[in-house]
C-alpha positions in Angstrom: 9.7 -16.8 -15.8 6.3 -18.4 -14.6 3.7 -16.1 -13.4 0.2 -17.2 -12.1 -2.3 -15.8 -9.7 -1.6 -17.7 -6.2 -4.2 -19.1 -3.9 -6.6 -20.3 -6.5 -6.1 -23.9 -5.7 -8.7 -24.2 -2.8 -8.5 -23.7 0.9 -7.1 -27.2 2.0 -8.2 -29.0 5.3 -9.5 -27.1 8.5 -6.6 -28.2 10.5 -9.0 -29.6 13.1 -9.2 -33.3 12.3 -6.6 -35.9 13.2 -3.3 -35.3 11.8 0.3 -37.3 12.0 2.3 -36.7 14.9 5.1 -35.0 12.8 4.8 -31.3 13.1 6.7 -30.7 9.8 4.2 -32.9 8.1 1.1 -31.2 9.6 2.6 -27.6 8.6 3.4 -29.0 5.0 -0.3 -30.3 4.5 -1.6 -26.9 5.6 0.2 -24.8 3.2 -2.1 -24.9 0.3 -4.7 -23.2 2.8 -2.1 -20.9 4.0 -1.3 -19.6 0.5 -5.0 -19.4 -0.3 -5.6 -17.3 2.8 -2.5 -15.0 2.0 -4.1 -14.3 -1.5 -7.4 -13.5 0.3 -5.6 -11.1 2.8 -3.6 -9.5 0.2 -6.5 -8.7 -1.9 -7.7 -6.5 1.0 -6.0 -3.0 0.4 -5.8 -2.2 4.2 -3.7 0.8 4.0 -4.7 2.3 7.5 -5.1 6.0 5.9 -8.5 7.0 4.9 -6.9 9.7 2.7 -5.6 7.0 0.2 -8.0 4.1 1.0 -11.6 3.8 2.4 -11.4 2.9 6.1 -13.7 -0.2 5.2 -10.9 -2.2 3.8 -9.0 -2.2 7.2 -12.4 -3.0 9.1 -13.0 -5.8 6.5 -9.4 -7.2 7.0 -9.7 -6.9 10.8 -13.1 -9.0 10.8 -11.3 -11.7 8.3 -8.6 -12.0 10.9 -10.8 -12.1 14.1 -12.8 -14.9 12.4 -9.5 -16.8 11.3 -8.2 -17.1 14.8 -11.4 -17.8 16.3 -11.6 -20.8 14.0 -8.1 -21.7 14.9 -9.1 -22.0 18.7 -8.7 -18.8 20.3 -11.5 -17.4 22.6 -13.2 -14.1 22.8 -11.8 -12.8 19.4 -12.8 -9.3 19.1 -12.2 -6.1 17.5 -10.9 -3.3 20.0 -10.9 0.2 19.1 -7.6 2.0 20.0 -6.8 5.6 20.6 -5.7 6.7 17.0 -9.2 5.5 15.7 -7.8 2.0 14.4 -8.9 -1.5 15.5 -6.7 -4.4 17.0 -7.9 -7.8 17.1 -7.4 -9.5 20.4 -8.0 -13.0 21.8 -6.8 -15.5 24.0 -6.6 -19.1 25.1 -6.2 -20.0 28.8 -3.1 -21.9 29.9 -3.2 -25.3 31.2 -2.5 -25.3 35.0 0.9 -23.9 35.8 2.1 -23.3 32.2 3.3 -19.9 30.9 1.3 -17.6 28.5 2.8 -16.4 25.1 1.6 -13.3 23.2 1.4 -13.6 19.4 1.7 -10.4 17.6 1.3 -9.2 14.0 -0.3 -6.4 12.1 -2.8 -6.4 9.4 -2.3 -2.8 7.9 0.1 -2.4 4.9 2.0 0.1 3.2 0.3 1.7 0.2 1.7 0.4 -3.1 3.8 3.8 -3.8 4.3 3.7 -7.5 1.8 1.3 -9.2 3.6 1.3 -12.4 6.8 0.1 -10.8 5.1 -3.5 -9.9 5.4 -6.2 -12.3 2.0 -7.6 -11.0 -1.1 -6.0 -9.5 0.1 -5.0 -5.8 -3.3 -6.1 -4.3 -3.2 -9.5 -6.1 -1.1 -12.4 -4.8 1.1 -13.6 -7.8 3.5 -16.5 -8.0 6.5 -15.6 -10.0 9.7 -17.9 -10.0 8.4 -19.5 -6.8 7.8 -16.4 -4.9 4.8 -14.9 -3.9 4.4 -11.2 -4.8 1.9 -8.7 -3.6 1.7 -5.7 -1.0 1.6 -7.4 2.6 2.8 -10.8 1.4 5.6 -10.6 3.7 5.0 -7.3 6.0 2.8 -8.4 7.9 0.1 -10.9 6.3 2.5 -13.4 6.0 3.1 -13.5 9.6 -0.7 -13.6 10.2 -0.6 -16.6 7.9 2.4 -18.1 9.8 0.7 -17.8 13.3 -2.5 -19.6 11.9 -0.5 -22.2 10.3 1.5 -23.2 13.5 -1.8 -23.0 15.7 -3.6 -25.5 13.3 -0.8 -27.8 13.2 -0.7 -28.0 17.0 -4.7 -28.4 17.0 -5.7 -28.7 20.6 -2.1 -29.9 21.7 -1.1 -26.4 22.9 0.7 -26.5 26.2 0.9 -22.8 26.8 -1.7 -20.2 27.3 -2.0 -17.8 24.3 -2.8 -14.0 23.9 -3.5 -12.4 20.6 -3.0 -8.9 19.4 -3.0 -7.8 15.6 -2.6 -4.2 15.1 -4.5 -2.2 12.6 -2.1 0.8 12.1 1.2 0.0 12.6 2.6 1.2 9.3 1.2 4.7 9.8 3.1 5.1 13.1 0.1 6.8 14.8 0.7 4.9 18.0 -2.8 3.3 18.6 -1.4 0.3 20.1 1.2 1.8 22.1 -1.3 4.2 23.6 -3.8 1.2 24.6 -1.2 -1.3 25.8 -0.4 0.4 29.3 -4.0 1.1 30.4 -5.1 -2.6 29.2 -1.8 -4.3 30.5 -3.7 -7.5 31.9 -5.4 -8.3 28.5 -2.0 -8.6 26.9 0.4 -9.6 29.9 2.4 -12.9 29.0 5.6 -14.4 29.9 7.0 -14.4 26.2 6.0 -12.2 23.7 6.4 -13.2 19.9 6.8 -10.1 17.7 6.2 -11.4 14.3 7.0 -8.3 12.2 10.6 -9.1 11.3 12.2 -12.1 9.6 15.7 -14.1 8.9 19.0 -12.7 7.8 18.4 -14.5 4.5 16.2 -17.6 3.2 17.2 -20.7 5.2 19.0 -18.8 7.8 17.0 -18.7 11.3 17.4 -15.6 12.9 16.0 -13.4 15.9 16.1 -9.6 15.7 17.6 -8.5 18.9 18.2 -4.7 18.1 16.0 -2.0 16.7 17.2 1.4 16.0 15.2 4.3 17.4 14.0 7.1 15.4 14.3 11.1 15.5 12.5 12.9 12.7 12.6 16.7 12.1 11.4 19.2 9.7 13.7 21.9 8.7 12.6 25.2 7.1 15.0 27.9 5.7 14.0 31.4 4.7 16.1 33.9 3.0 13.9 36.3 1.3 10.4 37.9 1.6 9.4 36.1 -1.6 10.8 34.6 -4.8 12.9 36.9 -6.7 13.6 37.0 -10.7 17.1 35.0 -11.1 17.9 37.4 -14.0 17.6 40.4 -12.1 18.7 39.3 -8.5 20.3 36.1 -9.0 24.0 36.1 -7.5 23.8 38.2 -4.4 20.1 37.3 -3.5 20.6 34.7 -0.8 19.0 31.2 -2.4 17.1 29.3 0.3 17.3 26.1 -1.5 21.1 26.3 -1.8 21.2 27.1 1.8 19.2 24.0 2.7 21.5 22.1 0.4 24.5 23.0 2.3 23.0 22.2 5.5 22.0 18.8 4.4 25.3 18.2 3.1 26.9 18.8 6.3 25.2 16.0 8.0 27.6 13.5 6.1 31.4 13.3 6.1 33.5 12.9 3.0 33.0 9.2 2.7 29.0 9.8 3.4 29.1 8.5 6.8 26.6 10.2 9.2 28.3 13.0 11.3 25.9 14.9 13.4 27.4 17.1 16.1 27.6 15.5 19.6 26.5 12.3 18.5 28.7 9.3 18.5 29.3 7.6 15.1 31.7 4.8 15.9 29.7 2.2 17.4 30.5 -1.5 16.4 28.1 -4.7 16.1 28.8 -7.7 17.9 26.0 -10.1 16.2 25.7 -11.8 13.1 27.6 -10.0 10.4 26.2 -8.7 6.9 28.4 -9.5 3.7 28.8 -6.4 1.7 28.2 -8.0 -1.5 25.1 -9.5 -0.3 23.9 -6.1 1.3 24.6 -4.5 -2.2 22.4 -7.4 -3.8 19.7 -7.0 -1.4 19.5 -3.1 -1.3 20.0 -3.2 -5.1 22.8 -1.0 -5.6 23.7 0.2 -9.0 26.8 -1.1 -10.5 29.7 1.0 -9.7 27.9 3.1 -6.9 29.8 2.8 -3.4 28.3 2.2 -0.1 28.4 5.0 2.3 30.5 5.3 5.4 33.1 2.8 6.9 33.4 -0.2 9.0 31.3 -3.2 8.8 27.9 -3.1 6.8 26.4 -4.3 10.3 28.3 -1.5 12.1 26.6 0.9 9.7 23.4 -0.7 10.0 22.6 -1.4 13.4 25.4 0.4 15.8 25.6 4.0 14.6 23.0 6.7 13.6 22.2 7.2 10.2 20.4 10.1 8.4 18.1 10.1 5.5 16.6 13.2 3.8 13.0 11.9 3.3 11.7 14.8 1.3 12.3 18.2 0.2 9.9 21.1 -0.7 11.1 23.1 -3.4 10.1 24.0 -6.8 9.7 20.9 -9.3 11.8 20.6 -12.3 8.8 20.8 -14.5 7.2 24.2 -14.1 9.8 25.7 -12.2 10.6 29.6 -13.0 13.6 31.8 -13.2 13.4 32.5 -9.9 15.7 32.6 -6.5 13.8 30.6 -4.0 13.0 32.4 -0.9 11.9 29.4 1.2 12.8 25.6 1.2 12.2 22.9 3.7 13.2 19.2 4.2 12.2 16.2 6.3 15.0 14.5 8.1 15.2 11.3 9.7 17.7 10.1 12.1 18.1 6.5 12.7 19.2 5.7 16.4 21.3 2.9 17.6 20.6 1.2 21.0 22.3 3.3 23.9 21.5 6.5 22.2 18.6 8.6 23.6 16.2 9.3 20.8 15.3 12.7 22.3 18.8 13.8 22.9 19.5 12.9 19.3 16.7 14.9 18.0 18.1 18.0 19.8 21.3 17.4 18.3 20.0 17.0 14.9 18.3 20.3 15.1 21.0 22.1 16.7 23.5 20.9 13.9 21.0 22.1 11.1 20.7 25.4 12.9 24.4 25.9 13.4 25.1 24.8 9.7 22.9 27.4 8.2 24.8 29.7 5.9 24.8 33.4 5.2 22.7 34.2 8.2 19.7 32.2 6.9 16.5 32.0 9.3 16.1 28.3 10.3 13.1 26.7 11.9 13.3 22.9 13.1 10.0 21.1 13.9 10.4 17.7 16.0 8.1 15.5 14.3 8.6 12.8 16.9 11.0 10.1 18.4 11.0 6.6 19.0 13.4 4.9 21.2 16.0 2.2 20.2 15.4 -1.6 21.6 17.8 -4.3 22.7 16.4 -7.7 23.8 17.7 -9.8 26.6 18.5 -13.3 25.2 19.7 -15.7 28.2 15.9 -16.8 29.3 13.9 -19.9 28.8 12.2 -18.6 25.8 15.1 -17.9 23.7 16.4 -21.3 24.7 13.2 -22.8 23.2 13.4 -20.8 20.3 16.9 -22.1 19.5 16.0 -25.6 20.0 12.8 -25.2 17.6 15.0 -23.2 15.1 17.8 -26.0 15.2 15.2 -28.7 14.3 13.1 -26.9 11.8 16.4 -25.5 10.1 19.0 -27.5 11.1 21.0 -24.4 12.4 21.2 -22.7 15.5 19.5 -19.2 15.9 21.6 -16.2 14.9 21.0 -12.8 16.2 20.4 -9.8 14.0 19.7 -6.1 14.2 17.2 -4.2 12.1 17.4 -0.7 10.9 13.7 -0.1 11.2 11.8 0.9 14.4 9.0 -0.8 16.1 7.8 1.6 19.0 5.6 -1.0 20.4 8.6 -3.0 21.6 9.7 -0.4 24.0 6.1 0.0 25.5 5.9 -3.6 25.7 9.2 -4.0 27.4 8.4 -1.2 29.9 5.0 -2.5 30.7 5.9 -6.0 31.1 9.6 -6.0 32.3 9.9 -9.6 33.3 8.7 -11.0 30.0 11.0 -12.2 27.0 10.4 -10.5 23.8 11.3 -12.3 20.7 11.3 -10.7 17.3 11.2 -13.0 14.3 8.9 -13.8 11.4 9.0 -14.6 7.5 10.7 -11.4 6.2 13.9 -11.3 4.8 16.0 -9.0 2.5 14.6 -10.1 -0.8 10.9 -9.6 0.4 11.5 -5.7 -0.5 9.1 -4.5 2.2 7.9 -1.3 2.0 9.0 -1.1 -1.7 7.4 -2.2 -5.1 7.2 -5.7 -5.9 7.2 -6.8 -2.1 7.2 -10.7 -2.2 7.5 -13.8 0.3 9.4 -17.0 0.0 6.7 -19.5 0.7 9.3 -21.9 2.1 9.8 -19.3 4.8 6.0 -19.3 5.9 6.2 -22.9 6.1 9.6 -23.3 8.1 8.7 -20.5 10.4 5.3 -22.0 11.2 7.1 -25.1 12.1 9.6 -23.0 14.2 6.5 -21.1 15.9 4.6 -24.6 16.7 7.8 -26.2 17.9 8.6 -23.2 20.0 5.2 -23.3 21.8 5.6 -27.0 22.4 9.2 -26.7 23.8 8.3 -23.6 25.9 5.4 -25.0 27.6 7.4 -28.3 28.2 9.8 -26.2 30.7 7.1 -26.5 33.5 
């Protein structure tokens, strides 16, 4: 294994001088700069939660992003406050006469490192190990910011479309700042095609656009059975145990093979796009030897076409420090991923009703709805997708594949509603080995290079349609 701090070899050329005509060669020449800039970005702990990291880190990152895109040729690049207190970076480049406009999206905030001790290298120091670049945000989503910059620099002044830029500052926190901003500022962001670069390929070297996103319905369920905790020696047995009641309720959300079963929700959907090999999924998800996958049907069915429940957390006495007592109260945070075609609000109602009905022994149940996000499905039959397919065939030697994603990006529905005639494309440098949101997040440098090439080709081909 080789390991070294990445990005220490200088910043490379500016990307504004004369370059060869071949876009692939231009992108390749810019990769040392891309790596160096990714190291600078990863070094900024831009977690958009001031309870965990000072807000100045996000502000400094936003200023870095604004300066970089201004240097890459965008105009009026600025920081704009959004209703949740974060800042988005906006900018634009006017279109040539008659040309379409493309919106470039990414986000600069990152997930917290979670367990620092689980990282094999410092989370906020970009580190090369066995050819991959490790660090929080290296893929999600600072790698996509670098991808945008590299594509624009490779094109230089030869950009045949108009551009609009938005780089969000609170996406990972889910506080909805940009979603609230967009409807009242539609003209600032209006475009014919929207490149939402916060996803990626099915695997390294497999060019992919994400066309389906699951929605989200989160609830917090509280179970109460006693006025207060009781000594288990004196009362244990007949005294109703709130934690045991909660466990039964949560267990009722799955059938015998582990598949999600919520009363009133269809759990038999099927996926029609690119499949997901079961052994590859086991490797990508790091499933332990001998542990089975949940549910039935194809992996893709279970990931992208059916509801999926996860117990995100439980409030109950911890093992260390617990007393010999019957718990009087317990609660859990439950997440339900919702496939396209299923109403997220109705799914939240069904989840709440299921939990209430499953309570044993007359236990008292309160269900708080945290929030919902609708699922998303993209239309893929327009000129932007045709240009993307052409670009991916040239950069990867393969046609574009269509993939679903289990995560939710509520902004996509806001954009689709605000700009109903625009084509929305989800793509980027992330792939399963990146382990986004987990310790040891990483990115494959060749994906940054080839996806920057794809983006540059896309802008060229999409502009040529006129």
